[in-house]
Each structure stands twice: as C-alpha cells, then as structure tokens.
PADO-242877 format. One record per residue (C-alpha): x, z, y; residue in three letters. Coordinates in Angstrom, 1 decimal, decimal comma. Layout:
N
c1/c3/c2/residuo
X/Z/Y/Ala
...
END
This chain:
89
c1/c3/c2/residuo
-7,6/1,4/4,3/Met
-4,2/1,8/5,9/Ile
-3,6/5,2/7,6/Leu
-0,7/5,6/9,9/Ser
-1,4/9,0/11,4/Ala
-2,5/12,5/10,2/Asp
-2,2/16,1/11,2/His
0,5/18,6/10,2/Asp
-1,4/21,3/8,3/Pro
1,5/23,8/8,8/Asp
1,5/23,3/12,6/Ser
-0,1/26,2/14,6/Pro
-1,7/23,6/16,8/Thr
-2,6/21,2/14,0/Phe
-0,3/18,7/15,7/Ala
-0,8/15,0/15,0/Ser
1,9/12,9/13,3/Arg
2,4/9,2/13,5/Asp
4,2/7,7/10,6/Leu
4,6/3,9/10,0/Pro
3,3/2,1/7,0/Val
5,4/-0,9/5,9/Val
4,0/-3,7/3,7/Ile
6,7/-6,1/2,6/Glu
6,3/-9,8/1,7/Asp
4,2/-10,9/-1,3/Tyr
2,6/-7,5/-1,6/Ala
-1,1/-7,5/-2,7/Phe
-3,4/-4,7/-1,9/Ile
-6,7/-4,5/-3,9/Gly
-10,1/-3,8/-2,4/Ser
-10,8/-0,2/-1,3/Arg
-7,2/0,9/-1,8/Ala
-6,0/3,7/0,5/Thr
-2,4/3,8/1,8/Ile
-1,3/7,1/3,4/Leu
1,0/7,5/6,4/Pro
4,7/7,0/5,9/Gly
4,4/4,8/2,8/Val
6,3/1,6/2,2/Thr
4,9/-1,0/-0,2/Ile
7,8/-3,0/-1,6/Gly
8,2/-6,7/-1,8/Lys
5,9/-8,3/-4,4/Gly
4,2/-5,0/-5,3/Ala
0,6/-4,9/-6,4/Val
-1,8/-2,0/-5,5/Ile
-4,8/-1,9/-7,8/Ala
-8,3/-1,7/-6,3/Ala
-9,3/1,8/-5,4/Gly
-5,8/3,2/-5,7/Ala
-4,7/6,0/-3,4/Val
-1,0/5,4/-2,5/Val
0,7/8,7/-1,5/Thr
4,4/7,6/-2,1/Lys
6,5/4,5/-1,7/Asn
5,9/1,7/-4,1/Val
9,0/0,0/-5,5/Glu
9,3/-3,8/-5,2/Pro
7,7/-5,9/-7,9/Phe
5,7/-3,1/-9,5/Thr
2,0/-2,7/-10,2/Ile
0,5/0,7/-9,4/Val
-3,0/2,1/-9,7/Gly
-5,1/5,3/-9,8/Gly
-5,5/8,4/-7,8/Thr
-2,8/9,1/-6,9/Pro
-1,3/5,7/-7,6/Ala
1,1/5,6/-10,6/Lys
3,3/3,0/-12,1/Phe
1,5/0,6/-14,5/Ile
4,0/-2,1/-15,2/Arg
6,6/-4,3/-13,5/Pro
5,6/-7,6/-11,9/Arg
7,2/-11,0/-12,2/Glu
10,0/-11,3/-9,6/Thr
10,1/-15,1/-9,2/Glu
7,3/-15,4/-6,6/Leu
7,2/-18,4/-4,3/Asn
3,6/-19,0/-3,4/Tyr
2,4/-19,6/0,2/Gln
-0,9/-18,2/1,5/Leu
-3,3/-20,8/2,6/Ser
-6,5/-19,0/3,6/Tyr
-9,6/-21,0/3,9/Arg
-13,2/-19,8/4,4/Arg
-15,3/-20,0/1,3/Leu
-18,6/-20,4/3,2/Phe
-19,3/-22,1/6,5/Gln
END
C-alpha cells in the first residue's frame, strides 16, 4: 500500500497534506508493505513483506519490520530487466 496523502494532526482544521512517494529503479516492495507519504525508496532497495516504511530508505539496503529498520546492504551490481508474463491463462 502506497499512501501519498494524510492529515496534519496539529492543524486546527485537520488539513490534508499531499506528499509524494518516490520509488527508484530496481527497488522491490514485498507483499502487504505500507509506504507512508513523503518517503523515497532508494535505487535497488528491498522492502520486506509487511514492513511499514515511515522514513526514506537508502539505496541498495534491505529493510523490514514495523517501523521498517535496516537489515543489511544489498548487492549493488544489478542489471536485470523485468519481463512480466502471466503465470496462468
């Protein structure tokens, strides 16, 4: 789930805020992960399944948990190409 808007809890009118989410090349986001407004997922970063990302994720790092925390670095020599195909027809 990628969220790009929320409400300012300190606003007297509970004003809405729109903040971009940036997902850079070669990033992988696991199932049921939640990315909050204003976050950037760096190039080649991996977000573990079910993680809640509240802060920017550095390039080529693996994060997981609630809130998401650094697990380990990822290999930086990535050169794969996505070639999606349907598994069932």
